[in-house]
Residue, then its C-alpha position, 0 to 999 in steps of 0.5 A: m418632559s422630565s428633569r435631567s436629574s431624575p433617574s431612569i425608570a426601568i419597567d419589566c414588561r414580561p407578563p406574569l406566569a399566570a398570563r398564558p392560562a388567563i389568555l386561554l380562558a379569555c379566548l374560551a370565554a370570547g368563543l362562548i359569547p355567540w352561544l348566548v343567543p339562539a344558535g344559527p348558521w353564523t354561530v360557529p364562525a362568530s365563535l371562532a372570530c371572537a376567540m381569534a380577535v381576543f387571541c390576536g389582541f394578546l398576541a399584539s400586546g406581546w403577552l404571548g411572547g415572540p422576538r418583538a415582545l417587550a422585555i424591559v422599557f426605560w423612561l430616560p431622564e431626558g423624557g425619552w423611552w428606550l424599549t428592549s425586546r426579548n431578543g435583546s434589540g433596543e430602540v428609542a421610542k415616543l410614548l403615545p398620548d393614548s397610553r393610560v395608567f389605571t388603578h390596577w394596570l397600565w396600558l402603555r403605547w409607544n411609536g418607534p422606528s419599528g412601528r407601534r409597540q404596546a405593553l399591558l402591565l399589571r401593577r402587581s408585576v411592576e416594581a412598586d418603586a417604579v410605579r410610584r416614580l412613574a406616577m410622580r413624573l406624570r403628575l409633574q407633567g400635568a396629567h389629570p384623571v379622565i372624568g368618570s374613570d380611574s384612568l390617568p392619561l399620559 
């Protein structure tokens, strides 16, 4: 719930330029994990499965692009969210409670008419003013850090 006098917060959800090489390195690292134990007939399929799982996770988060990938999200003054895809379409959505704000990144998830959407945002890629206002609104809503983590539930 937000105050109607609060301005909208716009958050750019497009991944940074270094995201694609980082994704390739993460997939390569995941593919190498099965090779850390003695090799067997399962090693190659396990290696491919690990790399594919990481790749699919990044694909679902929108970091690899696509028409449904989020471009900009707006937290509206009345407390709702407006999600804008890269293809220009928009929809109203509700922020899910399993979203998190960490020290260096944000994991936000929404439920809207077209299904669940998520965004993995690095703090450096998000405008500092938007992050400050987002954190302030979360404090006003009564969010408290999770014990033993730097995560702040929404």
